[in-house]
N, C-alpha and C positions, 0 to 999 in steps of 0.2 A: 760811184765813185768816188775816193777815197783819194780825202786831198793829204800834203805833204806840207807842214809849215815851215817853212824855215825863211832864214834871217839872216839877211844881204852886213851888218857890223861883224866885223871882228870878234872874235869869240874867245873869251881866253878855256889855257884850261880848265880848271873848278869849273868854268860853267858845263853845264846838262847838256845833253843832246836832244833836240826839236823836237817836240810829242805829235804822233800820230794822229789825226781826230780824223774823226770820221760825219760828219754828217748827218743828222738830225731830222729824222724823216715823218717828225712831231714836229709840230708848233705849236710852244710852250705863250701861256698866257698871265702872267701873277695878279691877282687880285686882293685887295681889300675889305674882309664883309665882315661884318657889322653880328656879330651873334648874342645868346647867353647862353649862361650856360646851365642843362638841365636838369645834373644828379653829377656826383663822385662816388667811386666804387672801387676801391682798390687800386687806387691809387691812378685812377683813372679818372678824367673827366668830361664829360661831355657833353660839346656842345653846339645848339640847331641853331643851323643857320638855311638862310632863303638860300636857295639855285640860283650861283651867279647867272648862269645858262638862260633859265626862267622864274624871271621871280614868281609864278604863286607854287610852285611847293615849294617842298623845306627839305630842311638834310641830316642829321647825324652825322659830326665828328670827334672817334675818339681822339684824344689828343693826351701824350702818359705826363699825369705832372708835374714832371724835372724838368721839363717846356720850357715850364713854366719860370722866370729867374729870379723875382723880388719876392713875390710866395707864392700858394694857389689860391685860384679865388672864392669865393663862395656862392654856394645857388640862385638867383635870383640875377646871378652880377653881366652886366657885359661888355662881353671880350672880343679884341680885336683877330683877327686868325688873317693870316695869306691864307690862301687856295692855289692850288696853280691847273689854270685846265686843259688841256691838251684836246686842241685839234685836228686830228685825222683828217 
């Protein structure tokens, strides 16, 4: 199913036309998870977190060092990571 988004308000000539959007078949949920930095190699920070779906397993997440705005964390530091969970 394709949904066309239109506005009922008067538009100016400089306004962009309404975009056509398609609904996502997946339901996304964002979760903030606490993890710690395991290692840093070649500009990649490896963060170990608990799996948000089942808390008994752990996952490694590879994050580029450029994603940290202020400074690159050191090994052993705790960091907060936003994870997208897709339920299909």
